C-alpha positions in Angstrom: 11.1 -26.5 10.1 12.4 -23.2 11.2 11.6 -20.6 9.1 13.0 -17.1 8.8 10.7 -14.6 7.1 12.6 -11.9 5.8 9.6 -10.5 3.9 6.9 -10.8 6.6 4.1 -8.7 3.7 4.4 -11.5 1.4 5.6 -14.3 3.8 9.1 -14.6 1.8 12.0 -16.8 3.6 15.5 -16.3 4.0 15.8 -19.1 2.3 13.5 -18.3 -0.8 15.6 -15.1 -1.3 19.1 -17.1 -1.2 17.5 -19.5 -3.8 16.7 -16.5 -6.1 20.0 -14.8 -5.4 21.5 -18.1 -6.8 19.5 -18.2 -9.3 21.2 -15.2 -10.6 19.1 -12.2 -8.6 21.5 -9.8 -7.9 19.7 -6.6 -6.7 16.7 -6.1 -4.1 14.8 -4.6 -7.4 14.9 -8.2 -9.0 14.3 -10.5 -5.9 11.4 -7.9 -6.0 10.5 -8.7 -9.4 10.4 -12.5 -8.8 9.0 -12.6 -5.7 7.2 -9.4 -4.3 9.3 -9.2 -1.7 10.0 -5.1 -0.5 7.2 -3.8 -2.8 5.0 -3.4 0.0 6.2 -1.6 3.3 9.7 -1.7 2.3 11.1 -2.5 5.2 12.6 -5.7 4.5 14.6 -4.5 1.6 17.5 -3.7 3.5 17.4 -7.0 5.0 17.2 -8.4 2.0 20.8 -6.3 0.5 22.5 -7.6 3.2 21.5 -11.6 2.1 22.7 -10.5 -1.2 26.1 -8.9 -0.2 28.3 -6.7 -1.9 29.5 -7.8 -5.6 29.8 -11.8 -6.3 26.8 -11.2 -8.5 27.3 -15.3 -10.9 25.3 -13.3 -13.7 27.4 -10.0 -13.5 28.9 -10.8 -17.0 25.6 -11.0 -18.5 24.0 -7.9 -16.9 27.8 -5.9 -18.7 26.8 -7.5 -21.6 23.1 -6.0 -21.5 21.8 -9.5 -21.1 18.7 -10.0 -18.8 20.5 -11.8 -15.5 17.0 -13.3 -15.0 14.5 -14.7 -17.7 11.4 -13.6 -15.2 12.6 -10.2 -15.7 11.7 -10.2 -19.2 8.0 -11.5 -18.3 7.4 -9.3 -14.9 9.3 -5.7 -15.6 6.5 -4.2 -17.7 4.4 -5.6 -14.9 6.1 -4.3 -11.9 5.0 -1.4 -10.0 6.1 1.8 -11.3 8.6 2.6 -8.3 10.1 -0.8 -9.5 10.6 0.1 -13.2 11.9 3.2 -12.5 14.3 2.3 -9.1 17.8 2.4 -9.6 
């Protein structure tokens, strides 16, 4: 099996990032909330952004209405590191 690691710090693969994106993650912050990718050294954040692409968020309408795009965010938002909670 060929694994392309996006986040070496937490062993997160490109496939895992794509799976989280398919489940509704639209931003690197949301990927971080469900996988920790990008929360240590931060060198993978640009790669995560490129995997997510621009626009095309399958749950953008929910976000626009103020609803959470990912159910996991409800539970992890308060436990995320302060830098992630305050990031835009």
